[in-house]
Kinemage of the C-alpha trace (Angstrom):
@kinemage 1
@onewidth
@group {chain A} dominant
@subgroup {mainchain}
@vectorlist {calphas} color= white
{ca met a 1} P -31.336 0.215 -37.610
{ca ser a 2} L -30.392 0.542 -33.960
{ca leu a 3} L -26.712 0.407 -33.031
{ca arg a 4} L -26.190 -2.460 -30.648
{ca ile a 5} L -23.537 -1.781 -28.110
{ca val a 6} L -22.315 -4.416 -25.575
{ca val a 7} L -20.180 -3.295 -22.598
{ca thr a 8} L -18.263 -5.948 -20.715
{ca val a 9} L -18.016 -5.228 -17.036
{ca lys a 10} L -16.580 -6.960 -14.011
{ca tyr a 11} L -17.536 -7.229 -10.308
{ca val a 12} L -14.290 -6.926 -8.438
{ca pro a 13} L -13.143 -6.941 -4.739
{ca asp a 14} L -12.998 -3.435 -3.311
{ca ala a 15} L -9.324 -2.363 -3.531
{ca thr a 16} L -9.631 -0.535 -0.179
{ca gly a 17} L -10.716 -3.792 1.494
{ca asp a 18} L -8.573 -6.527 3.020
{ca arg a 19} L -8.044 -8.846 0.101
{ca his a 20} L -6.863 -12.422 0.363
{ca phe a 21} L -6.388 -15.576 -1.680
{ca ala a 22} L -8.593 -18.591 -0.933
{ca asp a 23} L -7.139 -22.131 -0.374
{ca asp a 24} L -7.294 -22.845 -4.086
{ca leu a 25} L -5.248 -19.707 -4.839
{ca thr a 26} L -8.173 -17.849 -6.404
{ca val a 27} L -9.242 -14.469 -5.046
{ca asp a 28} L -11.357 -14.775 -1.912
{ca arg a 29} L -14.407 -12.802 -3.075
{ca asp a 30} L -16.573 -13.806 -0.040
{ca gly a 31} L -14.362 -12.039 2.479
{ca val a 32} L -14.519 -8.523 0.979
{ca asp a 33} L -17.062 -6.259 -0.466
{ca gly a 34} L -17.258 -6.005 -4.266
{ca leu a 35} L -18.225 -3.287 -6.757
{ca leu a 36} L -18.181 -2.441 -10.423
{ca ser a 37} L -14.555 -2.191 -11.577
{ca glu a 38} L -13.690 1.586 -11.812
{ca leu a 39} L -12.041 1.109 -15.155
{ca asp a 40} L -15.217 -0.480 -16.504
{ca glu a 41} L -17.128 2.637 -15.538
{ca tyr a 42} L -15.226 4.498 -18.260
{ca ala a 43} L -16.370 1.923 -20.851
{ca val a 44} L -20.029 2.311 -19.723
{ca glu a 45} L -19.634 6.102 -20.034
{ca gln a 46} L -18.235 5.930 -23.586
{ca ala a 47} L -21.032 3.515 -24.646
{ca leu a 48} L -23.578 5.957 -23.290
{ca arg a 49} L -22.027 8.883 -25.163
{ca ile a 50} L -21.961 6.959 -28.330
{ca ala a 51} L -25.601 5.903 -27.863
{ca glu a 52} L -26.623 9.509 -27.164
{ca ala a 53} L -24.957 10.708 -30.346
{ca ala a 54} L -26.577 7.976 -32.496
{ca asp a 55} L -30.032 8.110 -34.153
{ca ala a 56} L -30.952 4.864 -32.384
{ca ala a 57} L -28.857 2.700 -30.047
{ca glu a 58} L -29.197 0.142 -27.307
{ca val a 59} L -26.572 -0.414 -24.635
{ca thr a 60} L -26.330 -3.850 -22.995
{ca val a 61} L -24.013 -4.505 -20.043
{ca leu a 62} L -22.595 -8.013 -19.672
{ca thr a 63} L -20.846 -9.594 -16.712
{ca ile a 64} L -19.712 -13.029 -15.558
{ca gly a 65} L -19.762 -13.825 -11.818
{ca pro a 66} L -21.693 -15.000 -8.799
{ca glu a 67} L -25.013 -13.661 -7.632
{ca asp a 68} L -23.389 -10.565 -6.140
{ca ala a 69} L -22.087 -9.526 -9.588
{ca lys a 70} L -25.636 -8.250 -10.272
{ca asp a 71} L -24.559 -5.196 -8.167
{ca ala a 72} L -22.130 -4.251 -10.966
{ca leu a 73} L -24.910 -4.554 -13.544
{ca arg a 74} L -27.269 -2.420 -11.411
{ca lys a 75} L -24.651 0.297 -11.206
{ca ala a 76} L -24.264 0.337 -14.968
{ca leu a 77} L -27.965 0.283 -15.518
{ca ser a 78} L -28.405 3.212 -13.121
{ca met a 79} L -25.827 5.120 -15.131
{ca gly a 80} L -28.128 4.703 -18.208
{ca ala a 81} L -27.513 1.402 -19.828
{ca asp a 82} L -30.734 -0.213 -21.306
{ca lys a 83} L -30.485 -3.832 -20.195
{ca ala a 84} L -28.125 -6.421 -18.768
{ca val a 85} L -26.939 -9.936 -19.093
{ca his a 86} L -25.542 -11.956 -16.203
{ca val a 87} L -23.682 -15.190 -16.832
{ca glu a 88} L -23.693 -17.216 -13.682
{ca asp a 89} L -22.540 -20.867 -13.210
{ca glu a 90} L -20.815 -22.602 -10.338
{ca glu a 91} L -18.478 -24.260 -12.905
{ca leu a 92} L -17.013 -20.882 -13.801
{ca his a 93} L -15.056 -20.604 -10.475
{ca gly a 94} L -11.308 -20.198 -11.225
{ca thr a 95} L -11.762 -19.364 -14.888
{ca asp a 96} L -8.797 -17.491 -16.284
{ca ala a 97} L -8.630 -14.684 -18.876
{ca ile a 98} L -8.646 -17.152 -21.871
{ca gly a 99} L -11.747 -18.955 -20.475
{ca thr a 100} L -13.312 -15.668 -19.667
{ca ser a 101} L -12.968 -14.484 -23.223
{ca leu a 102} L -14.650 -17.702 -24.479
{ca val a 103} L -17.657 -17.124 -22.221
{ca leu a 104} L -17.922 -13.438 -23.024
{ca ala a 105} L -17.647 -14.110 -26.804
{ca lys a 106} L -20.499 -16.699 -26.701
{ca ala a 107} L -22.631 -14.348 -24.626
{ca ile a 108} L -21.905 -11.437 -26.999
{ca glu a 109} L -22.887 -13.488 -29.965
{ca lys a 110} L -26.067 -14.640 -28.235
{ca ala a 111} L -27.001 -11.076 -27.267
{ca gly a 112} L -26.211 -9.617 -30.687
{ca tyr a 113} L -23.770 -6.695 -31.249
{ca asp a 114} L -22.330 -4.144 -33.483
{ca leu a 115} L -19.734 -2.739 -31.069
{ca val a 116} L -18.201 -4.207 -28.020
{ca ile a 117} L -16.558 -1.798 -25.400
{ca ser a 118} L -14.427 -2.866 -22.532
{ca gly a 119} L -12.300 -1.110 -19.914
{ca met a 120} L -8.538 -1.183 -20.323
{ca ala a 121} L -8.097 -3.796 -17.690
{ca ser a 122} L -9.875 -5.137 -14.550
{ca thr a 123} L -8.772 -3.725 -11.216
{ca asp a 124} L -8.187 -7.144 -9.682
{ca gly a 125} L -6.461 -9.183 -12.436
{ca ala a 126} L -5.144 -6.204 -14.242
{ca met a 127} L -4.034 -8.317 -17.269
{ca gly a 128} L -5.617 -6.183 -19.946
{ca val a 129} L -5.793 -8.967 -22.536
{ca val a 130} L -9.491 -9.858 -22.655
{ca pro a 131} L -10.449 -7.223 -25.327
{ca ala a 132} L -7.864 -8.636 -27.726
{ca leu a 133} L -8.878 -12.226 -26.971
{ca leu a 134} L -12.545 -11.266 -27.542
{ca ala a 135} L -11.790 -9.682 -30.991
{ca glu a 136} L -9.903 -12.856 -31.974
{ca arg a 137} L -12.787 -15.147 -30.880
{ca leu a 138} L -15.371 -12.934 -32.570
{ca gly a 139} L -13.306 -12.622 -35.684
{ca val a 140} L -13.627 -8.790 -35.786
{ca pro a 141} L -11.193 -5.826 -35.725
{ca gln a 142} L -9.930 -4.428 -32.408
{ca ala a 143} L -8.890 -0.923 -31.415
{ca thr a 144} L -7.606 -1.030 -27.868
{ca leu a 145} L -6.484 1.544 -25.185
{ca leu a 146} L -8.392 4.432 -26.670
{ca ser a 147} L -8.461 7.785 -24.870
{ca glu a 148} L -11.110 8.989 -27.388
{ca val a 149} L -13.819 7.043 -29.301
{ca ser a 150} L -16.745 7.761 -31.499
{ca val a 151} L -18.900 5.945 -34.145
{ca glu a 152} L -19.731 7.501 -37.504
{ca asp a 153} L -21.244 5.895 -40.696
{ca gly a 154} L -20.639 2.307 -39.496
{ca thr a 155} L -17.021 2.973 -38.496
{ca val a 156} L -15.684 3.260 -34.915
{ca lys a 157} L -12.790 5.828 -34.641
{ca gly a 158} L -10.453 6.610 -31.773
{ca arg a 159} L -7.216 7.937 -30.470
{ca arg a 160} L -4.565 5.968 -28.683
{ca asp a 161} L -2.083 8.044 -26.738
{ca gly a 162} L 1.448 6.669 -26.274
{ca asp a 163} L 4.504 7.918 -24.508
{ca ala a 164} L 5.995 9.595 -27.592
{ca ala a 165} L 3.016 9.993 -29.954
{ca ser a 166} L -0.731 9.654 -30.448
{ca glu a 167} L -2.298 7.272 -33.071
{ca arg a 168} L -5.566 7.633 -34.914
{ca leu a 169} L -7.424 4.292 -35.366
{ca gln a 170} L -10.583 3.292 -37.122
{ca ala a 171} L -12.321 -0.015 -37.889
{ca arg a 172} L -15.518 -0.997 -39.619
{ca leu a 173} L -18.224 -2.385 -37.417
{ca pro a 174} L -18.613 -4.909 -35.873
{ca ala a 175} L -15.570 -4.299 -33.795
{ca val a 176} L -14.112 -4.514 -30.270
{ca val a 177} L -12.627 -1.491 -28.490
{ca ser a 178} L -11.197 -0.805 -25.036
{ca val a 179} L -10.958 2.609 -23.432
{ca thr a 180} L -8.568 4.053 -20.879
{ca asp a 181} L -9.265 6.117 -17.799
{ca gln a 182} L -8.399 9.222 -19.868
{ca ser a 183} L -11.458 8.760 -22.049
{ca gly a 184} L -13.758 10.883 -19.925
{ca glu a 185} L -15.116 10.931 -16.420
{ca ala a 186} L -17.883 8.483 -15.800
{ca arg a 187} L -21.211 10.032 -14.802
{ca tyr a 188} L -22.768 9.511 -11.379
{ca pro a 189} L -26.049 7.697 -11.300
{ca ser a 190} L -28.965 10.112 -10.584
{ca phe a 191} L -31.801 9.215 -8.206
{ca lys a 192} L -34.068 8.893 -11.294
{ca gly a 193} L -31.529 6.582 -12.909
{ca ile a 194} L -31.215 4.447 -9.756
{ca met a 195} L -35.039 4.021 -9.596
{ca ala a 196} L -35.307 3.362 -13.348
{ca ala a 197} L -32.622 0.706 -13.164
{ca lys a 198} L -34.831 -1.499 -10.990
{ca lys a 199} L -37.244 -1.907 -13.837
{ca lys a 200} L -34.731 -2.635 -16.576
{ca pro a 201} L -34.411 -6.243 -17.795
{ca val a 202} L -31.546 -8.462 -16.526
{ca glu a 203} L -31.259 -11.807 -18.242
{ca ser a 204} L -29.432 -14.738 -16.564
{ca trp a 205} L -27.568 -17.297 -18.563
{ca asp a 206} L -25.473 -20.327 -17.641
{ca leu a 207} L -22.945 -22.454 -19.563
{ca ala a 208} L -25.695 -24.680 -21.014
{ca asp a 209} L -27.418 -21.561 -22.426
{ca leu a 210} L -24.132 -20.687 -24.106
{ca glu a 211} L -23.405 -24.203 -25.224
{ca ile a 212} L -19.998 -24.234 -23.454
{ca asp a 213} L -18.493 -27.404 -22.092
{ca thr a 214} L -17.592 -27.221 -18.388
{ca glu a 215} L -14.112 -28.657 -19.233
{ca glu a 216} L -13.316 -25.457 -21.122
{ca val a 217} L -13.610 -23.239 -18.073
{ca gly a 218} L -13.052 -23.195 -14.318
{ca leu a 219} L -9.764 -24.147 -12.625
{ca gly a 220} L -9.656 -27.453 -14.613
{ca gly a 221} L -9.877 -25.757 -17.935
{ca ala a 222} L -7.528 -22.797 -17.144
{ca ser a 223} L -4.563 -22.259 -19.381
{ca thr a 224} L -2.734 -20.360 -16.671
{ca thr a 225} L -2.010 -21.481 -13.074
{ca val a 226} L -1.070 -19.600 -9.877
{ca glu a 227} L 1.720 -21.679 -8.313
{ca ala a 228} L 2.075 -19.774 -5.102
{ca ala a 229} L 0.891 -16.587 -3.337
{ca ala a 230} L 2.047 -14.733 -0.173
{ca glu a 231} L 0.812 -11.715 1.646
{ca arg a 232} L 2.729 -8.535 1.042
{ca pro a 233} L 5.218 -7.830 3.850
{ca ala a 234} L 4.161 -5.288 6.349
{ca arg a 235} L 5.482 -1.808 5.605
{ca ala a 236} L 8.688 -1.073 7.545
{ca ala a 237} L 8.899 1.905 9.794
{ca gly a 238} L 10.297 4.987 8.170
{ca thr a 239} L 13.425 6.853 9.076
{ca ile a 240} L 12.858 10.045 11.115
{ca val a 241} L 15.295 12.867 10.590
{ca arg a 242} L 15.358 15.272 13.546
{ca asp a 243} L 16.563 18.644 12.497
{ca glu a 244} L 18.975 19.870 15.212
{ca gly a 245} L 21.044 21.900 12.713
{ca glu a 246} L 22.141 18.981 10.614
{ca gly a 247} L 18.751 17.965 9.180
{ca gly a 248} L 19.533 18.972 5.623
{ca lys a 249} L 22.814 17.091 5.632
{ca gln a 250} L 21.221 13.909 7.052
{ca leu a 251} L 18.387 14.145 4.471
{ca ala a 252} L 20.848 14.444 1.669
{ca glu a 253} L 22.947 11.471 2.922
{ca phe a 254} L 19.776 9.343 3.222
{ca leu a 255} L 18.681 10.207 -0.395
{ca ala a 256} L 22.154 9.505 -1.658
{ca ser a 257} L 22.285 6.157 0.106
{ca gln a 258} L 19.007 5.188 -1.560
{ca lys a 259} L 20.381 6.357 -4.985
{ca phe a 260} L 17.667 9.081 -5.248
{ca ile a 261} L 20.351 11.723 -5.837
């Protein structure tokens, strides 16, 4: 029987772009270019490695987002994933992490799965809670923040590295795992992979397909609320120390005043 791996990925604003909040205090995604979240590339990579080591496996990438989010799916498909699912619905605008986990869980159940792999966090929200919420909604074990992961005899195994020690974890499938940016460099899509991705299937589902009430998602259904947002203050000019024989002393005094020494 083929191992069914679902990788959750996110289309996020480019961190190098000029990012802003919209009037409703959601991220303004129209004013900046987007891309596949870098941390999700590690999840795709680990899914592909597990699939390559298995006798038979299929990797599905899943995302929620507007039309442009298909770009994230195409990147994952060009890396080597087999097919993709795009959940798109205007009512999803403003959905928080809890609502996102509901939509993802419904889509994962509809797609069919043995193993769900996520990145450690998204590079825009950076909450890192969705994998745990997914495991709870799906009713399966979770093994999060893994820097090493493999599947053997119906069991997912991994290593979680902490500040003081490393843990070995394992769980029977089906299960949810998340991987860190220490799990292994993500491969670059080859020209062959980019061309092949154009022919791979991408299914599009909306809330009705997943039997989700619109009141459970969007800004109205969100359990968390952004009360206010302000632009980061401009960086202040630095202090220039001109060395005219007293440079070392001035530098030491400055570091001491800032409590660095």
